[in-house]
N, C-alpha and C positions, 0 to 999 in steps of 0.2 A: 646425586648432587645437580643430576643436568636440571629435573623438574624442579629445585629451588632456581637453576640460573632461569627457567622460561619463565618464572614468577618474577624473579627481578628486573629482568626485559618488561614483562606484561606492564609491573605498576610504574616503572620509569618510564617508558614511552608515553603510556597512558596520558601523566601528568605533565610531563615535559610539552606536550603538544598541545596543552588546554590553552586557550587565549589566556584565561587569567594567571597562569605562568609567567607566558612572554611579558604581558602588562607590567604585572610587580617583578618580574627580574629587572628589567627595563625602566621602570621610572622611578624603583629606591633609589636611583644615584643621583638622578635627577630630583630629585625631591630633598637628598643631603644638599644637592647644590643650591637650589633655591634656597634653602635655609640659611647657607653661607654666604649668600649674595643679597638676601632681605636688608642687612642695615647698609650697606653698599647702597641697593635702591632706593632705599628711603633717604640714604644723603641725597642723592641725584636728584631724587623728584624737587618739584617748586616747593620748598617748605616755608611755613609760615614765618615772616620774618616781623621780628617786632622793636620799631624806632621809639626812643623813649625818652621823651622829654624831661631833662633834672632843672627843677629850681630849686638852688641850695643857698638859703639864707643863711649858712651858718658860717660857708665861706671855706671850708674843709675839703670840699671834693670837687675841686675843678678838674681831677679827670676823672673816670672811671673806666675800665678794660673792657672792649667790645669784645664779644667771643661769635662765633658763627650763629647767624640768626638773629640775634640782639645786639643794640646799638647805643649808645648815649648821646644824647645831643645838647647842647647848653645855647641858650637866646639871650638877647640883652640884660642883664642880672638887672637892671632899673626898674624891668618889667614888673608887675606884680602879680602876686599867686592867684588871684582872680582872673586878670585879664588872661594868665596863658592858660590858667583852665579852662575857658571858654573856647580859647584859638587853637588849643594843638593840633584837632585833627585836621584843620583850615591848611597848618603847616604842614602837614605829611606825617606826621607820629601818630604813633597805634596805642601809646598809650603816656601818662605824667606820673612823673615822680617827684614828689613835694619832700624836703630836708629842712624842718625848721631851723632856728638858731638852737642848735645841742650843742652837748660839751661831748669830745673823745671819750670821756667816760661811762657818760648816760648820754647813750644816744635815743631817746625816745621821740614817738612820737611821726614816725615817718610813716609818707602812706605812699601807696600806689596804684593809681588809679587810671580804667581803661572804660571804652564805653561795653565793652564785653570780659567776662571773668577770664581773664589772666588765667593763662596752667601752671601748675606744682613746678613744673622747671622754670619756665621764666621768673617767678619768682622765688624758688630756691638762689638761680644766679644772680639776680639782683641783691638779696641778702648776700652772698657770698663777696661780691663786687663791692659792698659797702663796707663789710666788715673787713676786709684786706685793707680797702683803705684808711680804715679807723686804726687797724695794726700797725702802717706805717708810720702815723701822723704819732699813736703813743711810743713807737719806738723812736723817733725822733725827737719827741720831747724827753724822753728817758740816756740818751747821746747811744743809742744802741743801734748794732748793725746785722739784721734778721740773718745775714749769709754768716755772720762769725758766730752769733747766739745760737748756740748746739744745746738745748736744756737736755732733748731725749734725743740723741741721736738715731739713725736706723742701721740696726745691725742686719747682716747676714752671714749665717752659719754657711760655710764646705763642708758638707759632708761627704765620707768616705766608710770604706771596708779595711780595716786592719784588724790586727790581734796575735795572738799565740798563733805560730803555723798557718798563717793567712799572708797574701800578698796584699801588699798596700796596694788600693784602686779607688778610682773617685767613685762616686754616688750621687745620688739624688734622689730626693724623697718625692719632690715634685711627680717627676718622671713615673719612680713606680708606683705611685698613685693612680695619675691618671691609666697608666697601660693596666695596672690591677683592675681597676672597675671597667676599663673597655672589654678586657678578655670576661671578668666573672659576670658581668652582664650581658655578654653575646653570647655565651652559651645557655645563661636563663631562658633568655628569648629563643635559643634553640629548643631547649628543651619544652619549651610550652608550646612552642608553635606546632614544631616537627611529632612531637610526640601526640598532641590531638589531632594532627594530620592522620597518623596511623591508628585511630582509636575510631575515627569517622571512616576511613578505608574499610575496616572492620564491621561496623553497623551498619556501610552501605550493602554490604555483600550481603550480609545477614538477613538485614530489614527486603531485600531484592530477592533471598533464596537463591542464587545465584552460588552462594558457597554449598549448597547442596549437588550440584552437578560438577564444582571443580572438586571439593571431595573423593568423589568416588576414583580420582586420577593419582591425586594426591595425600600423602598424610598429613593432619593438621599441625604440626610441628614443622613440616615442611613448608605448608601454607603461610603460618604465620612468621618464619624465618624470612622467605622471598620478599613477604611486604614489610618487614621491617628494614631487610637491606634494600631493596629497592625506593621506598620512599626518602633512606638515609644516601643515596645516589643522590637524588633529588635536591638535595639539602643541599650536598657539597655541591653540586652543578649551580646550584641558585650561589652559595656564598664564593664561589671563586668568582663567576660574571661580578659578583658584586666589586670584587677587590678590584679587579681587572679595570671595570667603568669610573669605579671612584680613584684610582689612580689615572685612569686620562682623565677623568672631568678635573683633577685636580691641577694635573698640569696644565688643562686648557684656559681653564680661569685665570691661572698664575701669568698666560700668554695675553690672552683678549684683554683682562681686566688690570694689567699692570700698572696703568699711568691712575685708573681709578682707585686700586687699593694704594697707593701709594698717597693720592689725594686723604684718602679716607684717614690715612695714618696720622697725615698735618693736621686732619681738621681734629680729630681725636685730640691730640697735643697742644692746638690751639684751644680748644673746649675745659681742660684741665682734665680730661680723665684720665690722662697718664702721662707723668714727669718724665722730664728723661733720664732720670735712675728708673722708674718705674720700666720705660723702656726696655733697657739695657738690661734688667733682672726678668724679663718677661722673655727676650732674647737670650738671653744664658740659660733660663730653665729650658726652653723648645730644644737649645741648643745638645743638653743632658740626655734628650732623648737616645743620642749617638751611642753613648756611654752604656746603653743595658746591651745582654746577651741576645741579638736580635734571633740569632738561628735558633739558640735552646728555648726561647721562650715559643717560638714557633712552634716547634717540635713539640714541647708540652702541651698548648692550647690545641694542635690540632687532635693528639692521644684524649685530651677529657673532651674535646668536642663526640669525637667517635664513640667512647667509652660512656660518656653520661648519654648520650643518644641511645646507644644499643640496652643500654641498663632499662633508661627509664620507657620508651617505645616498646619494650616485651612488656612491662607491664600496661602500658595507655592498650595494649594489642588486647590483654587478659580482659582489662575493663570494659574493652568494646565487644567482647564476645558475651558480655555478661545484659546486653540489653535486647531487651523484646522488640518486637512490634511497634509500642507506643513511644520507643525512643526515650523511655521516663526512668526504668528500675536502674538500667547501669549508672544512674548519673548520682546513686548511693555512695560507688566503688569510686567516683574521679576524683572525691577531697582528699583520700587516705596517699593518691598517689601524686597531687600536686602538691599537697602538705611539706612533705619533705623538699621540695624545689621552691617554695615560698620562703621556708626557715632558712636555707641556706644563701638565697639572697640577704635577707637578712643579718646573718653570721658575717658573708662576705663583709658586710660594713663594718663589722666592729673588726675582723681581723684585719683590716686593712689600717685601721689605725691601731693594732697592737699585733702586728705579724708574725711574733714571736712568742706569744702566750702560750698556754698549755690550750688552752679553748681552740686555739688557731689551726696548732697543732692535728689535737684531736679531730677536728674541722674538715682538715685536707686529709686526713686519714680513712675515713668513714666510707664508705663508696656512694652512701647515699647524698652526700653534701660533698665528696672530694671535687666531682667534676666542676662545681662552681669556686668553692675556696682554693681548689691548689692553684688554679690558673691567676688568681688574686694575688696570691700571697707571693706566686713566685717571681716577679719583678723585684721584691725587696731581696737582693743579693744577701746569701748567708743561709737561705733554705739547705741542708744537707742532702746529698746525694741518695745516702740511705733513706732518709725521707721521701723523697719523690718515687725511690725504687721500691719502699714498701704500698706507699701509696695506689702507684700504680698495677701494683700486683694485686692487692683488694680489691683493684675496682675491675679486673679482669676477673677474678674469684664472684664479685658478687653481679659482673654482669650473666656470667655460666649461670650462676644461681639463681637469678630473676627469670632465667631464660627459661631454665627445667622447671620451675611452679608455676610460671605463667602458658607456660606449654599442656603443664596438669590443667589449669582453668580452663584453655583453648579449646581445647579437645574436646571438654564434654559442654562448656556452654556456648560454642557457634552453632549447635546444632538442637539446641534446647529451646523451643517456642512457646508460645500462649502460657507458660506457667512464670509466677514470679520466681527472681532467686535469691534466695536467703544468705545471709554471711555464714550461717551454720554449714549451710550444702558449699559453699565455696571454701571453708576452710575442711571439709572431708576430701574436695576433691584437691588440694594442694599435698595433701600427705595421702594419696590414694594411685598406689601404683598398677 
């Protein structure tokens, strides 16, 4: 065990000291912060302002609602269309909107002209403003009030958990879906990135033949286990730093850009992107995250994070040992290892939509898919404790089995050079004691 611990220390310290590790660990939270701030920064930039001159021959559009960046103006109605079209730029307008003598029931022939092609956003907003005005006119003609006329009201269901032998409690499909996607996708990324890291570490040692020196002091199984645990510790360190820095960055952004964020919300509301009711729904949806069993979800995520990594990293280490000097032979075996991971993320999408289906149950039980599927299913309150216990137990057994089989391949393949390794040979190694 002492030798395994030395290998773990070597793998951990060697990788943590690399400049690439430090850069990636520190820049990832900053990159996420930049993505969050990008819409805010774009709104604070000197955005293009559209001032549109309106010529209304119908008399129905005496006022059009302005928005941030798009403003409507009206000149003397006695001026003709041709005269306004020739001087609207001199008057400080960027576009000219002509409305002929239309009927509210058949508004055709409207034109929006500018020295340069207007954007789709401008076109759509002008159309929306005109449609809102016509809607108001038609409702007034019919003697109807838009606030009282609710032909199709908005219905929002309150979801919860109850039933025979169950305590009634609040639940949120929105929070469960978001958290499920996040946990499943995070483990998917971990399996691919750090599993590949294990494989490449084995490939580098084999190609440089340094493994021939190391193998004189430790057994192949100890070398493989030490490499897996060492790189796994690197992954845990990186994830822990990301979580701490992410929380600090989020708090810092909330303090530094509090006023800008408030203005951004006000701008969005003015632009019609979110109505007051939609803002209320969003606030309620985000508050529903507090109803989730955070500690249980964190414990489940941590277990499947480690279990999934240990299971697949053993397989990736075996694949790395099958690679020769040219680095191409082992690629034949990469696909069978990555295929279950890819299928698991596809299954996860279905499971989140149908968390209580038979496919969801079996996908969260089978060790090859449970590291991704079960964490995605857990936020949907109702997963029975025996299902979780069975899934965890099978994952532990799966890790033991995959490590034992991978070690049989690793101990032979790591010292085999200059020969193409065929699948039949690998199959014999798996069952040879």
